[in-house]
Kinemage of the C-alpha trace (Angstrom):
@kinemage 1
@onewidth
@group {chain A} dominant
@subgroup {mainchain}
@vectorlist {calphas} color= white
{ca met a 1} P 19.441 17.680 -2.590
{ca pro a 2} L 18.382 18.627 -6.226
{ca pro a 3} L 16.529 22.194 -6.348
{ca asn a 4} L 13.527 20.572 -6.402
{ca gln a 5} L 14.112 18.639 -3.408
{ca val a 6} L 10.462 17.287 -1.715
{ca thr a 7} L 10.290 15.573 1.525
{ca his a 8} L 7.867 12.709 0.999
{ca leu a 9} L 6.225 11.538 4.095
{ca lys a 10} L 4.778 8.117 4.222
{ca leu a 11} L 3.403 6.403 7.456
{ca phe a 12} L 3.323 2.484 6.477
{ca pro a 13} L 0.357 0.617 7.412
{ca pro a 14} L -0.369 -0.414 9.854
{ca cys a 15} L 0.526 3.238 10.698
{ca ser a 16} L -0.692 6.004 8.381
{ca ser a 17} L 0.725 7.874 5.788
{ca val a 18} L 2.318 11.350 5.563
{ca gly a 19} L 4.081 11.890 1.972
{ca his a 20} L 7.314 8.999 1.806
{ca thr a 21} L 8.129 9.301 5.957
{ca gln a 22} L 7.349 5.918 6.730
{ca leu a 23} L 6.438 4.682 10.085
{ca phe a 24} L 5.796 1.004 10.774
{ca arg a 25} L 3.943 -0.594 13.731
{ca ile a 26} L 6.272 -4.096 13.901
{ca pro a 27} L 4.703 -6.733 14.107
{ca gln a 28} L 1.289 -6.519 13.050
{ca lys a 29} L -1.783 -8.039 14.457
{ca arg a 30} L 0.260 -9.125 17.264
{ca tyr a 31} L -1.406 -8.204 20.769
{ca asp a 32} L 1.471 -10.298 22.547
{ca cys a 33} L 4.379 -8.150 21.329
{ca ala a 34} L 5.462 -4.954 21.695
{ca leu a 35} L 4.705 -2.597 18.460
{ca val a 36} L 7.364 -0.753 17.089
{ca ser a 37} L 7.632 2.208 14.598
{ca leu a 38} L 9.878 3.352 11.988
{ca ala a 39} L 9.544 7.233 10.740
{ca leu a 40} L 12.014 7.402 7.556
{ca val a 41} L 12.286 11.025 5.428
{ca val a 42} L 12.716 10.049 1.783
{ca asp a 43} L 14.003 12.577 -0.665
{ca ala a 44} L 12.309 13.142 -4.340
{ca arg a 45} L 14.288 10.415 -5.612
{ca gly a 46} L 13.186 7.789 -3.328
{ca leu a 47} L 16.686 7.938 -1.380
{ca pro a 48} L 16.370 7.840 2.811
{ca val a 49} L 17.691 11.560 4.351
{ca tyr a 50} L 16.599 10.991 7.997
{ca ser a 51} L 15.156 8.034 10.319
{ca glu a 52} L 14.100 7.759 13.617
{ca ile a 53} L 12.490 5.266 16.296
{ca tyr a 54} L 9.067 5.636 17.904
{ca glu a 55} L 6.861 3.794 20.286
{ca gly a 56} L 4.510 1.590 17.851
{ca ser a 57} L 0.963 2.300 20.357
{ca val a 58} L 0.036 5.773 18.770
{ca ser a 59} L -2.839 6.132 16.530
{ca glu a 60} L -2.547 7.041 12.614
{ca pro a 61} L -3.628 10.775 12.600
{ca arg a 62} L -2.066 11.676 15.812
{ca thr a 63} L 1.572 10.665 14.534
{ca leu a 64} L 1.892 13.590 11.689
{ca ala a 65} L 2.377 16.251 14.700
{ca asp a 66} L 5.551 14.703 16.135
{ca val a 67} L 7.114 13.782 12.512
{ca leu a 68} L 6.477 17.490 11.543
{ca ala a 69} L 7.710 18.554 14.968
{ca his a 70} L 11.100 16.808 13.931
{ca leu a 71} L 11.411 18.243 10.301
{ca glu a 72} L 10.747 21.891 11.508
{ca glu a 73} L 13.936 21.218 13.748
{ca leu a 74} L 15.934 19.777 10.781
{ca arg a 75} L 14.736 22.757 8.316
{ca gly a 76} L 17.108 24.981 10.654
{ca glu a 77} L 19.901 22.863 9.999
{ca thr a 78} L 21.252 22.036 6.797
{ca leu a 79} L 18.798 19.315 5.847
{ca phe a 80} L 16.325 21.514 4.549
{ca ala a 81} L 17.344 24.914 4.763
{ca ser a 82} L 16.748 26.001 1.006
{ca val a 83} L 13.904 24.216 0.532
{ca thr a 84} L 10.121 23.479 1.981
{ca pro a 85} L 9.561 20.487 2.604
{ca thr a 86} L 6.338 19.157 0.733
{ca ile a 87} L 4.086 16.702 2.501
{ca ile a 88} L 2.549 14.315 0.575
{ca met a 89} L -0.518 12.032 2.505
{ca asp a 90} L -2.669 9.559 1.181
{ca arg a 91} L -6.569 8.669 2.899
{ca gly a 92} L -4.815 7.098 5.909
{ca ile a 93} L -3.515 10.075 7.708
{ca ala a 94} L -4.875 13.121 5.154
{ca thr a 95} L -7.532 14.096 7.755
{ca ala a 96} L -8.754 17.970 7.887
{ca asp a 97} L -7.307 18.465 10.638
{ca asn a 98} L -3.615 17.299 9.390
{ca val a 99} L -4.345 19.533 6.341
{ca ser a 100} L -4.539 22.647 8.750
{ca leu a 101} L -1.836 21.528 10.266
{ca cys a 102} L 0.481 21.474 7.243
{ca ile a 103} L -1.051 24.995 6.489
{ca glu a 104} L 0.029 26.349 9.633
{ca lys a 105} L 3.467 25.022 9.893
{ca glu a 106} L 3.755 26.833 5.994
{ca leu a 107} L 4.504 23.512 4.665
{ca asn a 108} L 3.632 22.395 1.093
{ca tyr a 109} L 1.381 19.737 0.807
{ca val a 110} L -0.455 17.071 -1.793
{ca val a 111} L -3.031 15.240 -0.093
{ca ile a 112} L -6.205 12.917 -0.924
{ca glu a 113} L -8.392 13.383 1.811
{ca arg a 114} L -10.153 10.323 4.163
{ca ala a 115} L -13.607 11.574 2.957
{ca asn a 116} L -13.590 10.883 -1.320
{ca lys a 117} L -14.178 14.250 -2.580
{ca ala a 118} L -15.387 13.244 -6.392
{ca ser a 119} L -19.372 13.154 -5.643
{ca leu a 120} L -18.477 16.831 -5.318
{ca tyr a 121} L -17.615 17.403 -8.661
{ca lys a 122} L -19.775 14.654 -10.722
{ca glu a 123} L -20.610 17.036 -13.091
{ca his a 124} L -16.710 17.091 -14.362
{ca phe a 125} L -16.305 13.317 -14.010
{ca arg a 126} L -19.756 12.777 -15.758
{ca ser a 127} L -18.816 14.904 -18.761
{ca leu a 128} L -14.416 14.652 -18.570
{ca glu a 129} L -14.835 18.147 -20.742
{ca gly a 130} L -11.146 19.704 -20.136
{ca phe a 131} L -9.514 16.354 -18.962
{ca val a 132} L -5.538 15.886 -20.615
{ca glu a 133} L -4.499 12.180 -20.202
{ca val a 134} L -1.595 10.905 -19.285
{ca thr a 135} L -0.160 6.885 -18.255
{ca asp a 136} L 0.557 5.505 -15.459
{ca ala a 137} L 3.103 3.317 -14.643
{ca asn a 138} L 0.882 0.272 -15.258
{ca gly a 139} L 0.371 1.576 -18.758
{ca ser a 140} L -3.342 2.950 -18.193
{ca ala a 141} L -4.833 6.013 -19.174
{ca val a 142} L -5.603 8.731 -16.496
{ca gly a 143} L -7.518 11.638 -17.038
{ca leu a 144} L -6.172 15.147 -15.152
{ca lys a 145} L -8.382 18.699 -15.003
{ca lys a 146} L -7.248 21.007 -12.597
{ca leu a 147} L -9.109 23.507 -10.558
{ca gln a 148} L -8.071 26.503 -8.990
{ca glu a 149} L -10.315 26.927 -5.576
{ca gly a 150} L -9.159 29.867 -3.200
{ca gln a 151} L -5.814 29.075 -2.030
{ca thr a 152} L -5.464 25.328 -3.166
{ca ser a 153} L -5.791 23.953 -6.137
{ca val a 154} L -7.607 20.304 -6.985
{ca val a 155} L -6.779 17.610 -9.576
{ca leu a 156} L -9.345 15.674 -10.510
{ca cys a 157} L -8.546 12.191 -11.487
{ca ser a 158} L -10.002 9.662 -13.763
{ca ser a 159} L -8.111 6.109 -13.377
{ca val a 160} L -9.177 3.548 -16.241
{ca gly a 161} L -7.071 1.396 -14.045
{ca arg a 162} L -8.656 2.295 -10.843
{ca lys a 163} L -11.724 1.791 -12.166
{ca asn a 164} L -10.904 -1.823 -13.248
{ca lys a 165} L -9.540 -2.719 -9.664
{ca glu a 166} L -12.571 -0.970 -7.943
{ca thr a 167} L -14.841 -2.913 -10.676
{ca gly a 168} L -13.541 -5.899 -9.681
{ca ile a 169} L -13.098 -5.630 -6.056
{ca ala a 170} L -17.308 -4.816 -6.210
{ca ser a 171} L -18.106 -7.995 -8.507
{ca gln a 172} L -15.930 -10.440 -6.036
{ca ala a 173} L -17.520 -8.794 -3.025
{ca ser a 174} L -20.863 -9.809 -4.700
{ca thr a 175} L -19.970 -13.235 -5.474
{ca arg a 176} L -18.753 -13.895 -1.878
{ca phe a 177} L -22.013 -12.041 -0.166
{ca leu a 178} L -23.978 -14.459 -2.398
{ca ala a 179} L -22.289 -17.232 -1.567
{ca asp a 180} L -22.220 -16.703 2.022
{ca ile a 181} L -26.007 -16.399 1.560
{ca glu a 182} L -26.477 -19.734 0.080
{ca arg a 183} L -24.868 -21.012 2.882
{ca leu a 184} L -27.145 -19.792 4.935
{ca arg a 185} L -30.140 -20.922 2.933
{ca arg a 186} L -28.537 -24.471 2.929
{ca ser a 187} L -29.042 -24.079 6.631
{ca ile a 188} L -32.334 -22.867 7.325
{ca ala a 189} L -33.516 -25.856 4.499
{ca arg a 190} L -31.779 -28.684 6.514
{ca gly a 191} L -32.963 -27.420 9.417
{ca ala a 192} L -29.844 -26.207 11.263
{ca val a 193} L -30.681 -23.053 11.646
{ca val a 194} L -34.677 -21.962 12.051
{ca lys a 195} L -35.373 -19.719 15.083
{ca thr a 196} L -35.604 -16.102 13.711
{ca gln a 197} L -33.270 -14.532 16.142
{ca leu a 198} L -30.527 -16.652 15.282
{ca val a 199} L -31.229 -16.621 11.479
{ca ser a 200} L -31.405 -12.569 11.842
{ca glu a 201} L -28.021 -12.522 13.118
{ca arg a 202} L -26.135 -14.636 10.597
{ca ile a 203} L -28.038 -12.115 8.538
{ca gly a 204} L -26.275 -9.253 10.276
{ca arg a 205} L -23.287 -10.800 10.049
{ca ile a 206} L -23.126 -10.893 6.724
{ca lys a 207} L -24.622 -7.516 6.228
{ca ala a 208} L -21.629 -5.993 8.352
{ca lys a 209} L -19.104 -8.110 6.350
{ca tyr a 210} L -19.947 -6.786 2.756
{ca pro a 211} L -21.303 -3.233 3.961
{ca ser a 212} L -20.735 -2.152 0.222
{ca val a 213} L -23.254 -4.880 -1.031
{ca ala a 214} L -25.561 -5.698 1.633
{ca gly a 215} L -27.433 -2.303 0.784
{ca asn a 216} L -28.480 -3.067 -2.796
{ca tyr a 217} L -30.491 -6.393 -1.572
{ca asp a 218} L -33.774 -6.529 0.594
{ca phe a 219} L -34.042 -9.766 2.638
{ca ser a 220} L -37.178 -11.353 3.882
{ca leu a 221} L -37.859 -14.651 5.430
{ca ser a 222} L -40.734 -17.312 4.699
{ca tyr a 223} L -41.754 -19.168 8.272
{ca his a 224} L -43.294 -22.133 8.691
{ca glu a 225} L -47.281 -22.444 8.527
{ca asp a 226} L -47.460 -23.148 12.513
{ca his a 227} L -45.486 -20.392 12.725
{ca gly a 228} L -46.556 -18.012 15.942
{ca lys a 229} L -48.969 -21.213 16.935
{ca val a 230} L -48.614 -22.534 20.114
{ca ile a 231} L -48.193 -26.133 20.061
{ca lys a 232} L -47.865 -28.470 23.020
{ca arg a 233} L -47.294 -25.311 25.316
{ca ser a 234} L -44.571 -24.303 23.127
{ca arg a 235} L -44.877 -21.625 20.614
{ca val a 236} L -43.075 -22.548 17.260
{ca asp a 237} L -40.678 -20.345 16.102
{ca arg a 238} L -39.184 -21.889 12.444
{ca val a 239} L -38.198 -20.392 9.390
{ca ile a 240} L -38.301 -22.209 6.083
{ca asp a 241} L -36.632 -20.196 3.655
{ca leu a 242} L -34.678 -16.649 2.920
{ca thr a 243} L -35.017 -14.277 -0.084
{ca ile a 244} L -33.325 -11.289 -1.190
{ca thr a 245} L -34.588 -8.982 -3.190
{ca glu a 246} L -31.955 -6.741 -5.560
{ca arg a 247} L -32.962 -3.439 -5.712
{ca pro a 248} L -32.553 -1.208 -8.445
{ca thr a 249} L -29.057 0.073 -8.507
{ca lys a 250} L -28.012 3.618 -9.885
{ca thr a 251} L -25.977 3.282 -12.802
{ca gly a 252} L -25.487 6.997 -13.354
{ca asn a 253} L -23.033 7.312 -11.195
{ca asp a 254} L -20.735 4.303 -12.940
{ca tyr a 255} L -18.261 7.697 -13.859
{ca leu a 256} L -17.635 7.949 -10.605
{ca arg a 257} L -15.344 4.886 -10.167
{ca gly a 258} L -12.063 5.378 -10.386
{ca ala a 259} L -12.283 8.421 -10.211
{ca tyr a 260} L -10.497 10.901 -6.883
{ca val a 261} L -9.409 13.922 -5.944
{ca ile a 262} L -5.859 15.161 -5.109
{ca glu a 263} L -5.475 18.692 -2.893
{ca thr a 264} L -2.726 20.904 -2.738
{ca asn a 265} L -0.903 24.359 -2.264
{ca his a 266} L 1.273 24.125 -5.189
{ca asn a 267} L -0.817 25.960 -7.261
{ca glu a 268} L 2.622 26.747 -9.708
{ca leu a 269} L 2.693 23.683 -10.553
{ca thr a 270} L 0.206 22.146 -13.704
{ca glu a 271} L -2.440 19.082 -13.298
{ca gly a 272} L 0.604 16.540 -14.103
{ca glu a 273} L 3.300 18.129 -12.188
{ca ile a 274} L 1.238 17.269 -9.034
{ca trp a 275} L -0.306 13.817 -10.181
{ca ser a 276} L 3.279 13.152 -10.568
{ca leu a 277} L 4.143 14.170 -7.148
{ca tyr a 278} L 1.299 12.535 -5.703
{ca met a 279} L 2.157 8.860 -7.314
{ca thr a 280} L 5.657 9.175 -6.022
{ca leu a 281} L 3.997 7.022 -3.256
{ca thr a 282} L 3.479 4.682 -5.399
{ca arg a 283} L 7.328 3.982 -5.973
{ca val a 284} L 7.915 4.322 -2.456
{ca glu a 285} L 5.375 1.377 -0.981
{ca asn a 286} L 6.291 -0.910 -3.725
{ca ala a 287} L 10.035 -0.689 -2.030
{ca phe a 288} L 8.924 -1.033 1.839
{ca arg a 289} L 6.760 -4.067 0.344
{ca ser a 290} L 10.269 -5.410 -0.619
{ca leu a 291} L 12.044 -4.274 2.665
{ca lys a 292} L 9.128 -5.709 4.843
{ca ser a 293} L 9.198 -9.230 3.015
{ca asp a 294} L 12.711 -9.652 0.421
{ca leu a 295} L 14.709 -7.616 3.310
{ca gly a 296} L 13.378 -8.806 6.445
{ca leu a 297} L 12.077 -5.721 7.998
{ca arg a 298} L 9.964 -7.681 9.906
{ca pro a 299} L 8.932 -9.965 11.888
{ca val a 300} L 11.468 -8.397 14.614
{ca tyr a 301} L 12.137 -11.386 17.173
{ca his a 302} L 14.416 -9.668 19.145
{ca gln a 303} L 13.740 -8.358 23.186
{ca leu a 304} L 16.279 -5.968 23.609
{ca ala a 305} L 15.857 -2.348 22.246
{ca thr a 306} L 19.069 -2.161 21.020
{ca arg a 307} L 19.031 -5.405 18.969
{ca thr a 308} L 15.538 -3.943 17.659
{ca ala a 309} L 17.269 -0.563 16.638
{ca ala a 310} L 20.318 -2.607 14.720
{ca his a 311} L 17.552 -4.598 13.097
{ca leu a 312} L 15.960 -1.815 12.240
{ca phe a 313} L 19.199 -0.059 10.966
{ca ile a 314} L 20.064 -2.952 8.765
{ca ser a 315} L 17.194 -2.811 7.161
{ca val a 316} L 17.128 0.901 5.977
{ca leu a 317} L 20.510 0.785 4.998
{ca gly a 318} L 19.162 -2.214 2.584
{ca tyr a 319} L 16.283 -0.022 1.338
{ca his a 320} L 19.066 2.584 0.822
{ca leu a 321} L 20.879 0.176 -1.619
{ca leu a 322} L 17.566 -0.894 -2.904
{ca ser a 323} L 16.196 2.749 -3.645
{ca ala a 324} L 19.962 3.577 -5.223
{ca ile a 325} L 19.822 0.307 -7.589
{ca glu a 326} L 16.371 1.915 -9.043
{ca leu a 327} L 17.430 5.321 -8.887
{ca thr a 328} L 20.995 4.712 -11.108
{ca leu a 329} L 18.671 2.469 -13.346
{ca arg a 330} L 15.631 5.396 -13.874
{ca ser a 331} L 18.735 7.476 -14.652
{ca asn a 332} L 19.974 4.990 -17.784
{ca asp a 333} L 16.048 5.343 -19.135
{ca asp a 334} L 15.447 1.496 -17.540
{ca thr a 335} L 12.319 1.952 -15.718
{ca arg a 336} L 12.399 -1.813 -13.921
{ca ser a 337} L 11.173 -1.893 -10.742
{ca trp a 338} L 12.854 -4.074 -7.801
{ca ser a 339} L 10.427 -6.987 -8.103
{ca thr a 340} L 11.796 -7.189 -11.447
{ca ile a 341} L 15.096 -6.813 -11.210
{ca lys a 342} L 15.405 -9.474 -8.436
{ca glu a 343} L 13.288 -12.514 -10.439
{ca gln a 344} L 15.710 -11.709 -13.395
{ca val a 345} L 19.174 -11.837 -11.987
{ca ser a 346} L 18.032 -14.588 -9.386
{ca thr a 347} L 19.222 -17.160 -11.923
{ca his a 348} L 22.818 -15.777 -11.732
{ca ala a 349} L 24.587 -17.731 -9.217
{ca arg a 350} L 28.008 -18.272 -7.718
{ca thr a 351} L 28.674 -22.407 -6.579
{ca thr a 352} L 30.986 -24.142 -5.142
{ca met a 353} L 31.655 -27.384 -5.773
{ca val a 354} L 33.357 -29.926 -3.351
{ca leu a 355} L 35.819 -32.445 -4.888
{ca thr a 356} L 37.329 -35.278 -3.331
{ca ser a 357} L 40.875 -36.638 -5.123
{ca asp a 358} L 42.134 -40.290 -4.472
{ca glu a 359} L 44.349 -39.217 -2.109
{ca gly a 360} L 41.891 -37.741 -0.163
{ca ile a 361} L 42.314 -34.022 -0.744
{ca val a 362} L 39.351 -32.345 -0.180
{ca asn a 363} L 38.919 -29.011 -2.877
{ca his a 364} L 36.693 -26.657 -3.013
{ca ile a 365} L 35.962 -24.913 -6.568
{ca arg a 366} L 33.751 -21.480 -6.595
{ca val a 367} L 32.892 -19.912 -9.743
{ca ser a 368} L 30.154 -17.876 -11.053
{ca ser a 369} L 27.312 -18.897 -14.016
{ca val a 370} L 27.608 -16.782 -16.942
{ca pro a 371} L 25.116 -13.885 -17.362
{ca glu a 372} L 22.061 -13.932 -19.255
{ca pro a 373} L 22.131 -10.809 -21.794
{ca thr a 374} L 19.079 -9.130 -19.943
{ca gln a 375} L 21.534 -9.795 -16.452
{ca arg a 376} L 24.435 -7.992 -18.664
{ca lys a 377} L 22.472 -5.257 -19.517
{ca ile a 378} L 21.369 -4.896 -15.854
{ca tyr a 379} L 24.863 -4.787 -14.339
{ca ser a 380} L 26.163 -2.343 -17.309
{ca leu a 381} L 24.229 0.311 -16.730
{ca leu a 382} L 24.524 -0.565 -12.425
{ca gly a 383} L 28.387 -0.783 -13.459
{ca val a 384} L 28.607 -4.003 -11.787
{ca arg a 385} L 31.453 -6.250 -12.558
{ca asp a 386} L 31.712 -9.741 -11.016
{ca pro a 387} L 35.538 -9.714 -9.350
{ca leu a 388} L 35.419 -12.798 -8.441
{ca lys a 389} L 36.984 -15.240 -11.251
{ca arg a 390} L 37.647 -19.262 -10.004
{ca ile a 391} L 38.748 -20.022 -6.787
{ca lys a 392} L 40.262 -23.390 -5.927
{ca thr a 393} L 41.055 -23.730 -2.253
{ca val a 394} L 42.154 -27.074 -0.136
{ca ala a 395} L 40.009 -26.859 2.906
{ca thr a 396} L 41.332 -30.477 3.875
{ca arg a 397} L 43.423 -33.529 3.924
{ca leu a 398} L 41.469 -36.671 4.586
């Protein structure tokens, strides 16, 4: 391991996150099947160095204590003998108790806590004074500012990419919210939903579906002129329209969009180094996204524990190869991700042609297609050559 070895613990959805140790519950949203969790310890280069299978029925934040206990055992051996692991946690597991647990065990940590603390530093985010600019993997600008608070450091981050994403999500939620309200209004207009209680229940469900948007509107119901009257021994209960009024919004807080706060006890690192350390989570999340889809980590169809363990082992082995490919490319100043590599080499194929001669002899001829320039560059950086020359075999005689 390199001198600056960092152990990342990432408890991957639907579990939680502790740096680059990945825990899985497989399959997701399946209450008729047993859940399986996979813990994976990954080094700073993204290569797996330790794994273990757990039961899947564990809550997200409580998984950390068990993982740290195993890390403590490993520290007494050669794996972490010369380095103190750094626990990188995202909001899925970064509770105040778990941060305290890292401190208690004398571990380094880099976290974004569950509660967004950006509002505590709103004056800094408003002026952006003293921020230095870096660029993320997507080419978007990110402003960083380091503050010292007691024994810990905080890095204020203002990301243009995240701001655009949050704005887009808010806009999409608002559009869907208004569409649901309009559908309810049409139901009221045609008389399908007119009872006050039923209309109120429908409004309540819409509010619960879009909590971030519903608070920006006031709701009012219009009733039939006979509403509340007793006619033919029955009290009239009829809603005829629904009106929503947008409340004045606090536009002054727009500068907090895209803002987040990283906390760490790595006081010796610069703001850029702390941010880069936290952003390594993205690399692992992308790799595990490929692992769960392309490499077939889930769903798990096996019913025996030994076969399930073998399935996960093969998946982790596939992840190791994937990480090694990306690491080799990065060492050659090539930043292509696995998804890009897969797409670019997908057209290079090995083809088997089946030919039958006039004498009834069936020939199998296997050839590789000619790699394109992009494919040749990838193979060259990886030191890969196609050893399979044209192969001709006689399969059978008719």
